[in-house]
Legacy VTK file of the C-alpha trace (Angstrom):
# vtk DataFile Version 3.0
C-alpha trace
ASCII
DATASET POLYDATA
POINTS 174 float
-14.030 -10.184 4.560
-12.448 -7.950 7.081
-10.110 -6.138 5.139
-12.562 -5.772 1.830
-13.590 -2.024 3.076
-10.068 -1.653 4.306
-8.680 -1.702 0.693
-11.723 -0.695 -1.466
-10.170 2.754 -3.028
-9.646 4.239 -6.127
-7.586 2.182 -8.277
-6.355 5.160 -10.515
-2.981 5.003 -12.273
0.155 6.448 -11.041
1.110 9.386 -12.410
3.883 8.054 -15.241
7.238 9.737 -15.073
9.581 9.592 -17.859
11.487 6.745 -15.972
8.350 4.608 -15.519
5.290 3.135 -17.492
2.737 2.057 -14.674
1.475 -1.470 -15.428
-1.814 -2.617 -13.975
-1.723 -6.220 -12.954
-5.295 -8.002 -12.091
-5.032 -11.274 -10.457
-8.242 -13.734 -8.857
-7.999 -11.820 -5.591
-6.148 -8.337 -5.940
-5.059 -6.030 -8.587
-2.375 -3.037 -8.252
-0.378 -0.834 -10.292
3.618 -1.767 -10.896
6.094 0.331 -12.267
6.736 -2.005 -15.359
5.960 -5.405 -16.554
9.339 -7.032 -15.181
8.087 -6.494 -11.544
6.847 -9.741 -9.973
3.393 -10.138 -8.462
2.389 -13.331 -6.782
-1.147 -13.959 -4.923
-2.739 -16.285 -3.072
-6.204 -15.861 -1.595
-4.963 -13.146 1.355
-1.566 -12.531 0.742
0.111 -10.434 -2.555
3.569 -10.507 -2.606
5.378 -7.506 -5.436
9.084 -7.298 -6.082
11.378 -5.305 -7.983
13.230 -7.116 -11.034
15.889 -8.296 -9.377
14.104 -9.212 -5.797
16.015 -6.308 -4.017
12.782 -4.016 -2.976
9.480 -5.439 -2.281
5.808 -4.446 -1.247
3.530 -7.300 0.797
0.301 -7.680 1.830
-1.567 -9.933 3.851
-4.792 -10.407 5.750
-6.009 -13.064 8.271
-9.677 -13.175 9.558
-12.148 -15.519 12.139
-8.508 -15.863 14.484
-9.226 -17.752 17.662
-8.191 -14.878 19.818
-7.951 -11.307 19.658
-5.014 -9.773 17.778
-2.531 -7.101 19.059
-0.404 -4.669 17.251
2.680 -5.851 18.986
1.807 -9.675 18.129
1.477 -8.668 14.323
4.347 -6.856 14.414
6.491 -9.901 16.269
4.879 -12.065 13.371
6.134 -10.384 10.561
9.101 -8.858 11.730
10.660 -12.298 12.860
12.951 -14.737 11.434
9.723 -17.103 10.589
8.750 -14.154 8.289
12.406 -14.206 6.709
13.573 -11.049 8.766
16.489 -11.234 11.945
18.260 -8.785 14.364
15.087 -6.486 13.845
15.452 -3.041 14.814
12.532 -0.379 15.283
13.523 3.114 14.321
10.049 4.575 14.797
6.576 3.625 16.205
3.699 5.655 14.825
0.660 5.949 16.837
-2.229 3.838 16.831
-4.957 5.062 14.352
-8.418 4.020 13.670
-8.737 2.088 10.616
-11.690 2.570 8.274
-13.100 -1.403 9.584
-13.227 -0.659 12.890
-9.980 -2.057 14.071
-6.712 0.065 15.072
-3.366 0.309 13.174
0.103 1.603 13.636
3.259 2.581 11.261
6.733 1.358 12.617
9.321 1.398 10.569
12.453 -1.005 10.859
15.922 -2.002 9.935
16.740 -5.749 9.879
18.628 -8.106 8.513
16.546 -10.343 5.454
17.756 -13.824 6.041
17.506 -14.777 2.623
20.188 -12.800 0.794
21.854 -11.341 4.318
20.869 -7.955 3.249
20.159 -5.301 5.983
16.988 -4.077 4.667
15.316 -0.868 5.625
10.940 -0.749 5.882
7.674 -0.104 6.930
4.796 -1.899 7.955
1.994 -0.831 8.733
-0.318 -3.357 10.988
-4.272 -3.227 11.632
-6.185 -5.720 13.980
-9.790 -6.176 14.064
-11.091 -7.192 17.095
-14.617 -7.604 17.254
-15.355 -8.577 21.568
-16.481 -10.257 23.072
-16.583 -13.161 20.638
-14.755 -12.509 17.672
-14.123 -12.664 14.647
-10.905 -11.514 14.904
-8.557 -10.581 11.902
-5.163 -8.732 11.092
-4.171 -6.680 7.895
-0.948 -5.860 6.873
1.441 -3.916 4.342
4.711 -4.388 4.514
7.571 -2.178 2.522
10.920 -2.783 2.746
14.256 -2.148 0.147
18.105 -2.655 0.838
18.960 0.033 3.580
21.685 1.482 1.119
19.266 1.485 -1.711
15.884 2.377 0.883
15.860 6.700 -0.850
15.904 5.079 -4.559
12.915 2.772 -3.844
10.399 4.576 -1.186
8.480 6.220 -3.059
7.721 3.467 -5.292
7.463 0.855 -2.926
4.733 3.675 -1.235
2.744 4.407 -4.393
2.370 0.653 -5.109
1.145 -0.346 -1.616
-1.467 2.541 -2.128
-2.442 0.817 -5.441
-3.217 -2.393 -3.846
-7.057 -3.206 -4.162
-8.814 -6.617 -2.857
-11.633 -8.032 -5.202
-13.225 -9.469 -3.279
-13.819 -13.229 -4.317
-12.523 -16.026 -2.630
LINES 1 175
174 0 1 2 3 4 5 6 7 8 9 10 11 12 13 14 15 16 17 18 19 20 21 22 23 24 25 26 27 28 29 30 31 32 33 34 35 36 37 38 39 40 41 42 43 44 45 46 47 48 49 50 51 52 53 54 55 56 57 58 59 60 61 62 63 64 65 66 67 68 69 70 71 72 73 74 75 76 77 78 79 80 81 82 83 84 85 86 87 88 89 90 91 92 93 94 95 96 97 98 99 100 101 102 103 104 105 106 107 108 109 110 111 112 113 114 115 116 117 118 119 120 121 122 123 124 125 126 127 128 129 130 131 132 133 134 135 136 137 138 139 140 141 142 143 144 145 146 147 148 149 150 151 152 153 154 155 156 157 158 159 160 161 162 163 164 165 166 167 168 169 170 171 172 173
């Protein structure tokens, strides 16, 4: 699995604050820490979606392996910040430098504003995309984290979403 090494990290509980009691969640494929047991967690073998109790703020992780051709950071960004992914009118606010990943790939962080199509809410977010292209014949894969919240609530949610993202671990079962 391309991303197992990428995601395996210490799964220590986040520092508790007076406002929340972090809860450890474990599914079949992933484990993570969430602010409290009212947060919603949905997983599949290669995706994890975590949302606030009202569904307004979210962290998602997904990966694909054994693609038919090399992936590009631009292609992954276009795929995940698209109408097919539930976002339109995307405006990139900032794009970081590319960086080397622990799994032999390259990654890039992009900050954006977009219209979430399901509720027509303007959201602000951060996409971390990583591609793994073992040339010349593959395997080809990508991994991506997506954090988003309503633009007018971004400052309220940003740190919590980043903490959740840091505490996602792929259990390597599949």
